[in-house]
C-alpha positions in Angstrom: -16.1 -23.1 0.1 -14.6 -22.5 -3.5 -14.5 -19.6 -6.5 -12.6 -18.2 -9.2 -11.0 -15.2 -9.6 -9.5 -13.3 -12.8 -6.3 -10.8 -12.8 -5.0 -9.1 -15.4 -1.2 -9.2 -15.7 0.9 -7.9 -18.9 -2.5 -7.7 -20.8 -3.3 -11.2 -20.0 -6.4 -12.6 -18.2 -5.3 -15.2 -15.7 -7.8 -17.3 -13.7 -7.6 -18.4 -10.5 -9.1 -21.2 -8.6 -9.2 -20.5 -4.2 -10.5 -22.6 -1.8 -10.5 -22.4 1.8 -8.6 -24.6 3.4 -8.6 -23.4 7.2 -10.7 -20.6 9.3 -9.7 -20.3 13.2 -10.8 -17.3 15.2 -7.1 -16.1 14.4 -6.3 -16.9 10.8 -7.5 -18.0 7.3 -5.7 -20.2 4.8 -6.3 -20.0 1.2 -5.3 -22.2 -1.8 -4.8 -20.5 -5.2 -4.7 -23.0 -7.8 -3.3 -21.6 -11.5 -2.5 -23.9 -14.6 0.8 -25.5 -13.6 1.2 -24.1 -10.0 -0.4 -23.7 -6.7 0.6 -22.2 -3.3 -1.5 -21.3 0.3 -1.9 -17.7 1.6 -2.7 -17.0 5.0 -4.7 -14.1 6.6 -5.4 -12.1 9.9 -8.6 -11.3 8.8 -10.9 -13.2 11.1 -8.8 -11.6 14.2 -9.1 -8.3 12.8 -12.8 -8.6 12.2 -13.2 -9.8 15.7 -11.7 -6.9 17.4 -13.7 -4.7 15.5 -10.9 -3.2 13.3 -12.9 -2.5 10.1 -9.9 -0.2 8.9 -6.9 -1.9 9.7 -5.5 -3.4 6.8 -5.3 -7.3 6.3 -1.7 -9.1 6.1 -1.4 -11.9 3.6 1.5 -13.9 3.5 2.6 -17.1 1.2 2.8 -19.9 3.9 3.2 -22.6 1.5 4.7 -23.1 -2.3 7.0 -20.8 -3.5 5.5 -17.9 -5.3 7.4 -14.5 -5.1 5.6 -11.9 -7.2 4.6 -9.0 -5.5 2.9 -7.4 -8.2 0.8 -10.3 -9.0 0.3 -11.6 -5.1 -0.8 -7.6 -4.3 -3.4 -8.2 -7.0 -4.9 -11.3 -6.3 -4.9 -10.7 -2.3 -7.2 -7.5 -3.6 -9.3 -10.1 -5.4 -9.9 -12.6 -2.9 -10.7 -9.7 -0.5 -13.1 -7.9 -3.0 -14.7 -11.4 -3.5 -14.9 -12.3 0.2 -16.8 -9.1 0.9 -19.2 -10.4 -2.3 -20.1 -13.5 -0.7 
Protein backbone atom coordinates (compact mmCIF):
# COMPACT_ATOMS: atom_id res chain seq x y z
CA UNK A 1 0.00 0.00 0.00
CA UNK A 2 1.36 3.38 -0.98
CA UNK A 3 0.04 6.87 -0.36
CA UNK A 4 1.33 10.43 -0.19
CA UNK A 5 1.14 12.98 2.59
CA UNK A 6 1.98 16.67 2.67
CA UNK A 7 3.31 18.45 5.74
CA UNK A 8 4.18 22.10 6.31
CA UNK A 9 7.57 23.04 7.75
CA UNK A 10 9.09 26.54 7.76
CA UNK A 11 6.37 27.78 5.37
CA UNK A 12 7.28 25.05 2.88
CA UNK A 13 5.14 22.15 1.80
CA UNK A 14 6.96 18.84 1.92
CA UNK A 15 5.40 15.98 -0.02
CA UNK A 16 6.35 12.50 1.14
CA UNK A 17 5.66 9.06 -0.29
CA UNK A 18 4.70 6.49 2.35
CA UNK A 19 5.00 2.78 1.59
CA UNK A 20 3.82 0.04 3.95
CA UNK A 21 6.60 -2.53 4.22
CA UNK A 22 5.45 -4.98 6.85
CA UNK A 23 2.39 -5.61 8.99
CA UNK A 24 2.21 -8.27 11.70
CA UNK A 25 -0.08 -8.71 14.69
CA UNK A 26 2.12 -6.45 16.82
CA UNK A 27 3.97 -3.96 14.56
CA UNK A 28 3.73 -2.06 11.29
CA UNK A 29 6.64 -0.66 9.30
CA UNK A 30 6.40 2.22 6.83
CA UNK A 31 9.10 3.58 4.53
CA UNK A 32 8.99 7.37 4.25
CA UNK A 33 10.56 8.65 1.04
CA UNK A 34 11.47 12.26 0.48
CA UNK A 35 13.28 13.74 -2.47
CA UNK A 36 16.79 12.94 -1.25
CA UNK A 37 16.46 10.44 1.60
CA UNK A 38 14.29 7.74 3.10
CA UNK A 39 13.82 6.14 6.49
CA UNK A 40 11.67 3.45 8.09
CA UNK A 41 9.13 4.14 10.84
CA UNK A 42 7.78 1.41 13.09
CA UNK A 43 4.56 1.59 15.10
CA UNK A 44 2.72 -0.64 17.55
CA UNK A 45 -0.73 0.27 16.16
CA UNK A 46 -1.89 -3.32 15.37
CA UNK A 47 -1.06 -4.47 18.91
CA UNK A 48 -2.96 -1.58 20.51
CA UNK A 49 -5.96 -1.97 18.20
CA UNK A 50 -5.95 -5.74 18.71
CA UNK A 51 -6.25 -5.28 22.46
CA UNK A 52 -9.11 -2.83 21.99
CA UNK A 53 -7.30 0.20 23.45
CA UNK A 54 -8.79 3.01 21.36
CA UNK A 55 -7.40 5.94 23.36
CA UNK A 56 -3.92 4.58 24.07
CA UNK A 57 -1.22 6.53 22.18
CA UNK A 58 0.58 4.82 19.31
CA UNK A 59 4.36 4.63 19.71
CA UNK A 60 6.44 5.49 16.64
CA UNK A 61 10.20 5.09 16.27
CA UNK A 62 12.76 5.32 13.50
CA UNK A 63 14.18 1.85 12.88
CA UNK A 64 16.25 2.42 9.76
CA UNK A 65 17.82 5.57 8.42
CA UNK A 66 19.17 8.50 10.34
CA UNK A 67 16.37 11.02 10.62
CA UNK A 68 16.40 12.79 13.99
CA UNK A 69 14.32 15.98 13.68
CA UNK A 70 11.64 15.55 16.38
CA UNK A 71 9.33 18.32 15.20
CA UNK A 72 9.14 17.02 11.64
CA UNK A 73 8.86 13.40 12.81
CA UNK A 74 5.89 14.32 14.97
CA UNK A 75 4.17 16.00 12.02
CA UNK A 76 4.89 12.98 9.81
CA UNK A 77 3.51 10.49 12.32
CA UNK A 78 0.34 12.55 12.86
CA UNK A 79 -0.21 12.81 9.11
CA UNK A 80 0.37 9.07 8.62
CA UNK A 81 -2.09 8.23 11.42
CA UNK A 82 -4.70 10.53 9.91
CA UNK A 83 -4.23 9.02 6.44
CA UNK A 84 -4.49 5.46 7.80
CA UNK A 85 -7.75 6.35 9.56
CA UNK A 86 -9.03 7.87 6.32
CA UNK A 87 -8.20 4.74 4.32
